[in-house]
C-alpha positions as a printed Julia matrix, in Angstrom:
91×3 Matrix{Float64}:
 18.67  85.33  100.3
 21.71  86.8   102.06
 23.93  85.12  104.64
 27.07  86.18  106.48
 29.84  83.63  107.11
 32.73  84.24  109.49
 35.86  82.13  109.13
 38.98  82.21  111.31
 42.56  81.28  110.47
 43.26  78.6   113.11
 46.4   77.31  111.38
 48.91  79.24  113.48
 50.58  80.51  110.29
 49.8   83.5   108.08
 48.07  82.7   104.79
 48.89  84.82  101.76
 46.06  85.55   99.36
 44.24  85.06   97.24
 41.87  83.1    99.45
 38.5   81.74   98.36
 35.47  80.34  100.12
 34.11  77.25   98.36
 30.6   76.03   99.11
 30.67  72.26   98.91
 27.38  70.45   98.26
 25.36  73.65   97.82
 21.7   72.65   97.77
 20.3   72.29   94.26
 17.64  74.96   94.85
 20.21  77.78   95.03
 23.03  79.44   93.11
 25.71  81.69   94.6
 25.72  85.22   93.2
 29.18  86.65   92.56
 30.88  83.27   92.31
 34.3   83.55   90.65
 34.22  80.03   89.29
 34.24  76.43   90.36
 36.92  74.42   92.09
 38.79  72.16   89.69
 41.8   70.67   91.49
 40.15  69.84   94.79
 37.11  67.6    95.18
 34.23  68.07   95.31
 33.68  70.52   92.46
 32.07  73.54   94.12
 31.28  77.19   93.46
 33.75  79.63   95.0
 33.77  83.29   96.01
 36.8   85.5    96.73
 37.47  86.05  100.45
 40.43  88.4    99.89
 42.95  89.25   97.2
 46.55  88.36   96.42
 48.09  91.35   98.17
 46.58  90.49  101.56
 47.76  88.23  104.36
 45.39  86.4   106.69
 47.03  86.4   110.12
 46.71  83.53  112.63
 43.63  84.06  114.77
 42.22  86.68  112.38
 38.58  86.31  111.35
 37.11  87.19  107.96
 33.45  88.03  107.48
 32.12  87.17  104.03
 28.7   88.16  102.73
 26.98  85.59  100.53
 24.01  86.27   98.28
 22.04  83.4    96.83
 19.41  83.18   94.11
 16.81  80.78   95.48
 13.46  80.92   93.69
 12.07  78.13   95.87
 12.84  80.0    99.13
 13.57  76.69  100.83
 16.39  75.83  103.2
 19.95  76.35  101.93
 22.6   73.82  102.8
 26.34  73.7   102.06
 29.66  72.93  103.67
 32.11  75.86  103.64
 35.75  75.21  102.65
 38.67  77.66  102.45
 41.08  77.47   99.5
 44.26  79.49   99.08
 46.08  80.15   95.83
 43.33  80.52   93.24
 39.72  79.63   92.47
 40.69  76.54   90.47
 42.15  74.69   93.44
């Protein structure tokens, strides 16, 4: 199962990478392919995928499109809450 997520920097300030997309409360029937780890310093513990690297800057108003691929043998509905983290996957 593949999904595309678009996120926009609405903070009004540039954000320096690395930036990660965490998927909070990912439904138990699925796992995120390409996850770089799990969040450790910010609850809840969630899988995370890189949005962009440390040499990039995310400008105010700029949107990022991130492709997500899930393994879901049950082929049932996927649910999660997206969350952006800056500074490392263990945030």
